[in-house]
C-alpha positions as CSV (number, residue, x, y, z in Angstrom):
1,M,152.0,-311.7,73.4
2,S,152.0,-315.3,74.8
3,F,149.2,-316.2,77.2
4,Y,149.5,-318.6,80.2
5,K,146.8,-321.1,79.8
6,V,146.5,-321.3,83.6
7,L,145.5,-317.6,84.0
8,N,142.2,-316.0,83.0
9,K,144.0,-312.6,83.1
10,Q,147.5,-311.8,81.5
11,V,148.4,-308.5,82.2
12,F,148.4,-307.0,85.8
13,S,148.9,-303.5,86.8
14,S,150.0,-301.4,89.8
15,G,150.4,-297.4,89.5
16,E,153.0,-297.0,86.7
17,Y,154.2,-300.7,86.7
18,S,152.9,-303.7,85.0
19,I,153.9,-307.3,84.4
20,V,153.1,-309.4,81.3
21,P,153.9,-312.9,80.5
22,V,157.8,-313.0,79.7
23,R,158.5,-312.0,76.2
24,M,160.9,-313.7,74.0
25,A,162.2,-310.2,73.0
26,D,163.4,-309.9,76.7
27,R,165.5,-313.0,76.8
28,Y,168.9,-311.4,76.2
29,V,168.4,-308.5,78.4
30,I,167.3,-310.8,81.3
31,M,170.4,-313.0,80.6
32,Q,172.6,-309.9,80.8
33,W,170.9,-308.9,84.3
34,R,171.5,-312.5,85.5
35,N,175.0,-312.6,84.5
36,E,175.9,-309.2,86.0
37,Q,174.1,-310.1,89.3
38,I,175.2,-313.7,89.7
39,D,176.6,-313.1,93.2
40,I,173.0,-312.6,94.5
41,L,171.4,-315.1,92.7
42,R,171.4,-319.1,93.0
43,Q,172.7,-319.3,89.4
44,K,176.1,-321.1,89.2
45,E,177.5,-320.2,85.9
46,H,177.1,-317.4,83.5
47,L,174.6,-317.7,80.6
48,T,175.3,-317.5,77.1
49,K,172.9,-316.6,74.2
50,E,172.9,-320.1,73.1
51,K,171.8,-321.3,76.7
52,Q,169.2,-318.7,77.0
53,D,167.9,-319.4,73.5
54,L,167.5,-323.1,74.4
55,Y,166.0,-322.4,77.8
56,F,163.2,-320.2,76.3
57,K,162.7,-322.8,73.6
58,T,162.7,-325.9,75.7
59,V,161.2,-324.7,78.9
60,I,159.5,-321.0,78.8
61,T,157.4,-321.7,75.5
62,K,156.1,-324.8,77.1
63,L,155.0,-323.1,80.1
64,F,152.3,-321.3,78.3
65,V,150.3,-324.2,77.3
66,K,150.7,-326.1,80.4
67,K,147.4,-326.6,82.6
68,N,149.9,-326.7,85.8
69,P,153.1,-324.9,84.9
70,E,156.1,-325.1,87.2
71,Q,156.6,-321.6,86.8
72,L,154.9,-318.2,85.7
73,I,157.5,-315.7,84.6
74,F,157.0,-312.0,83.7
75,S,158.5,-309.3,82.1
76,F,158.2,-306.2,84.6
77,L,157.5,-302.9,83.0
78,H,157.5,-299.4,84.4
79,K,155.7,-297.0,82.2
80,G,155.9,-299.8,79.5
81,K,159.9,-300.0,79.5
82,L,161.4,-303.2,80.7
83,V,163.0,-302.7,84.0
84,G,163.1,-306.1,85.4
85,Y,161.5,-309.7,85.6
86,G,160.3,-312.4,87.9
87,G,157.4,-314.4,88.7
88,L,156.2,-317.4,90.5
89,V,158.8,-320.5,90.6
90,H,158.9,-323.9,92.0
91,I,155.1,-323.9,91.8
92,D,153.6,-326.8,93.9
93,W,150.2,-327.3,92.6
94,N,149.3,-330.1,95.0
95,S,150.3,-327.9,98.0
96,K,149.2,-324.7,96.3
97,H,152.1,-322.7,96.9
98,A,155.1,-321.0,95.1
99,E,158.3,-319.1,95.3
100,I,158.4,-315.5,94.3
101,S,161.3,-314.8,92.0
102,F,162.4,-311.1,91.4
103,L,165.2,-309.2,89.5
104,L,165.6,-305.7,88.5
105,S,167.9,-304.2,85.8
106,S,171.4,-303.8,87.2
107,N,171.2,-300.2,86.3
108,L,168.2,-299.5,88.5
109,N,169.0,-301.9,91.4
110,Y,169.5,-299.0,93.8
111,K,167.6,-298.3,97.1
112,E,165.0,-296.1,96.3
113,Y,164.0,-297.5,93.1
114,Y,164.3,-301.1,94.3
115,L,162.1,-300.3,97.4
116,N,159.0,-298.7,95.3
117,S,159.5,-301.3,92.3
118,F,159.6,-304.4,94.5
119,K,156.7,-303.1,96.4
120,E,154.5,-302.8,93.4
121,F,155.8,-306.1,91.9
122,L,154.9,-307.9,95.0
123,K,151.2,-306.6,94.8
124,M,150.9,-307.6,91.2
125,I,152.5,-311.2,91.8
126,V,150.2,-311.8,94.7
127,N,147.4,-311.1,92.3
128,V,148.7,-313.6,89.9
129,A,148.9,-316.2,92.6
130,E,145.5,-315.5,93.6
131,N,144.3,-315.5,90.1
132,A,146.2,-319.2,89.8
133,S,144.4,-320.3,92.8
134,L,147.4,-320.5,95.0
135,F,147.2,-320.9,98.7
136,K,150.8,-319.4,99.7
137,V,153.6,-317.5,98.4
138,Y,157.2,-317.3,99.9
139,T,160.4,-315.7,98.9
140,F,164.0,-316.6,99.7
141,G,166.6,-313.9,100.1
142,Y,170.1,-313.3,101.3
143,D,170.6,-311.3,104.2
144,I,173.0,-308.9,102.7
145,M,171.2,-305.6,102.6
146,D,168.2,-305.2,105.2
147,Y,166.1,-302.5,103.1
148,R,165.6,-305.2,100.5
149,F,163.0,-306.8,102.8
150,R,160.9,-303.9,103.7
151,P,158.6,-304.2,100.8
152,L,157.6,-307.6,102.0
153,Y,156.6,-306.3,105.3
154,S,154.5,-303.5,103.9
155,N,152.8,-306.3,101.5
156,G,151.7,-308.5,104.4
157,F,154.6,-310.9,104.4
158,H,155.9,-312.5,107.6
159,L,159.4,-313.7,108.5
160,E,159.0,-317.5,108.4
161,A,162.6,-318.6,108.7
162,Y,166.0,-317.2,109.4
163,L,168.9,-319.5,108.5
164,H,172.1,-318.4,109.9
165,E,175.2,-318.7,108.1
166,H,173.3,-320.9,105.4
167,V,175.3,-319.7,102.2
168,L,178.8,-318.6,101.0
169,L,178.7,-315.3,99.0
170,N,182.3,-314.1,98.0
171,S,183.8,-316.5,100.7
172,E,181.6,-315.1,103.6
173,K,178.9,-317.0,105.4
174,K,175.6,-315.1,105.1
175,A,172.1,-315.9,106.5
176,V,169.0,-316.3,104.5
177,R,165.6,-315.0,105.3
178,I,162.3,-316.7,104.1
179,Y,159.3,-314.6,104.0
180,S,155.6,-315.8,103.2
181,K,152.0,-314.9,102.9
182,L,148.8,-316.7,103.0
183,L,146.5,-315.8,100.1
184,N,142.7,-315.1,100.3
185,N,142.0,-318.2,98.4
186,D,140.1,-321.0,100.0
């Protein structure tokens, strides 16, 4: 397993869930999920194995040794099985804030499973952010399914911005919600 130099703890757990630094072996499954769910991501084109290999080789592997990496990406496990991935992205070490990224397996991305797994993921990723001495975390989501935001409320996040008709998804104008949480670090 790879280790993030910036963290003094590498594995975070909550109930039956855990996150570990993203594993090279998970790259093609992650690629598949991203391609299958491209409509809800800010990704513009489908990934290929070649692009994914290059990204892991030139970006991901270098994050582990950086003092202040731009992102901290994790494989998300349920009972030890890969079910998603996510992490802290767009980390601003000067302002000490980061965006939360989260994606579930396409097969598990239904309401009940999503609500519970995202709630547990949020607990763990907030712990990661605190471990990295960050001040604030936020997340950005398309306003397409209201239930997707419930775990944010139950984990102490607050609606920071609502951007009306901010994006085009399948030729329809959709709003964007931004939620944030201040952390316990001083």
